[in-house]
C-alpha positions in Angstrom: 0.0 0.0 0.0 1.1 3.5 -0.7 0.8 6.6 1.5 -1.9 8.0 -0.8 -4.0 4.8 -0.3 -3.6 4.8 3.5 -4.2 8.6 3.9 -6.2 9.9 0.9 -5.8 13.6 0.3 -3.1 14.0 3.0 0.1 13.5 0.8 0.4 17.2 -0.1 -0.9 18.6 3.2 2.4 19.1 4.9 2.1 16.1 7.1 5.1 13.9 7.8 4.9 10.2 7.1 7.2 8.0 9.2 8.5 4.6 8.2 10.4 2.3 10.5 12.1 -0.9 9.4 11.4 -4.2 11.3 14.3 -3.9 13.7 13.2 -0.2 14.3 16.8 1.1 14.0 16.2 2.9 10.6 13.7 5.7 10.1 12.6 7.4 6.9 10.3 10.5 7.0 8.5 11.5 3.8 7.1 15.0 3.3 6.0 17.4 0.6 8.2 20.4 0.4 6.2 22.8 -1.8 7.8 21.8 -5.1 8.6 18.1 -4.5 9.0 15.3 -2.0 11.8 15.1 0.5 13.0 12.2 2.6 14.8 12.4 5.9 16.7 9.3 6.9 18.0 8.5 10.4 20.0 5.3 11.3 20.7 4.5 15.0 24.1 3.1 15.7 22.8 1.4 18.9 19.3 0.7 20.2 16.0 1.1 18.4 13.2 3.6 18.1 10.5 3.2 20.6 6.8 4.1 20.4 3.5 2.6 19.8 3.3 1.0 16.3 -0.5 1.0 16.4 -0.8 4.8 16.7 -1.1 6.2 13.2 -1.0 9.9 14.1 1.7 11.6 16.2 1.7 15.2 17.4 4.9 17.3 17.3 6.0 16.3 20.9 5.5 12.6 20.2 7.5 12.8 16.9 10.4 14.7 18.6 10.4 12.2 21.5 10.5 9.3 18.9 13.5 11.0 17.2 15.3 11.3 20.6 14.5 7.8 21.7 12.3 8.9 24.6 9.5 6.6 25.6 6.9 8.4 27.6 4.8 6.5 30.1 1.9 8.9 29.5 1.5 12.1 27.7 -0.8 14.6 29.3 -1.4 18.1 28.2 -2.2 20.7 30.9 -3.8 23.1 28.4 -5.7 22.7 25.2 -7.8 25.0 23.1 -9.8 22.0 21.8 -12.8 20.6 23.8 
């Protein structure tokens, strides 16, 4: 399946699409950069990326924690404009 099939209409929205290999030590991030697609690639020398593989949508904090290798026990926001 492609990103367009999984997330119809989202490919050019500015969203980041994260792909991890099976051993979770390589990460590719695909995104639209106004005039074409760009890919970021990160390979860990030791360890693996953590996180919930079932969660399809990450917010900015969760993405940054994933990049840094931080595994939060629980993310709780103290303030939100959404109800």
